[in-house]
N, C-alpha and C positions, 0 to 999 in steps of 0.2 A: 495301214491304219495305225499300228502301234507307234510309229514315228510321230504321227500327228498328235496323238494323245500326250506324248512326252513334251512336244512343243507347247501345247496348251498348258500343261502343268508348269513348264518353265516360265511361260508368260505370266501365268497367275502368280507364281512365286516371285517374279520380278516386281509385279504390281504390289504384292504384299510387302516386300522389302521397301519399296518406295514409300508406301503408306506408313510403315513402321519408322522409317527415317524421318518423315515429316512430323509424326507424332512425337518422336524423341526431341526434335527441334523445338516444338511447342512446349513440351514438358520442361526442357532446359530453360526456355525463356520464362516460363511461369515460376520456376524455382529461383531464377535470378531476380525476378520481380519480388518474390516473397522474401528473399534474403537481402535484397538491396534496398530499394526505396521503401517497401512495406515495413521492413524491420526498422529502418531509420525513422519513419513516421511514428511507429509504435514506441521506440525509445524516446523520441522527443516528447510524445504525450506523457509517457511515464515520468520523465524528468520534470515536466511541468506540474504533474500531480504531486510528485514528491516535494518539489519546491513550495507549492502552495500549502501542503500539509506541514512542512517545516515552519513556514511563516505563521500559520495558524497556531502551532504549538508554542512558538515564541510569544505570540500575542496573548495566548491563554495563560502562560507562565507569568508574564508581566502583569496581567490583570489579577491573577491569584496573589502575586507578591504585593501588589498595591492593596488589595482587600485585607491581606494578612497584616500589613503594617497599620492599616486603619483600625483593624480590630484590636491590635496590641495597644495602639494609642488610646482607644476608647477604654480599655481595661485599666491602663495606667491612670487615665483621668479619673475613673471611678474610684480607684484605690486612693488617689491623692485627696479626692473629695470626701470619702467616707472610709478612713483607714480601719476604724474599729469594726465596722460592718464587714469589710473585706476579710479581716483576720478571722472573724467568727464564721464566715462562709467557708473559708479555707479549712478551718478546724472541723466544721461539720462534714465537709466533703471527705476529709481525711478519715474521720470516724467511719463513715459509710463504706469507704473503700477498704479500710482495715477489717470491718465486719465481713465484707464480701470475700476477702482473701482468706480469713480464718475458716470459712465454711468448707 
């Protein structure tokens, strides 16, 4: 009987090793998928998002530059139309800032 018990244990051990081998094959395939196509898809999506963010930033900077130039043009126009009022406003703002700095 002791010989039979060892044979059963050996058969069980062979079956367990076979199952372990197939599990390792599946794990290796899953890791390959994760690092292969899955990673490439993730990188492609990340590049797409970064490209869109870059385009949005350039568009926002262009819009901000345009609005800034429009604002400067409007101020220049007001100074040309009312130079005395503009000088008095600048003088008043300078006084206020001077008083705030002295405190």
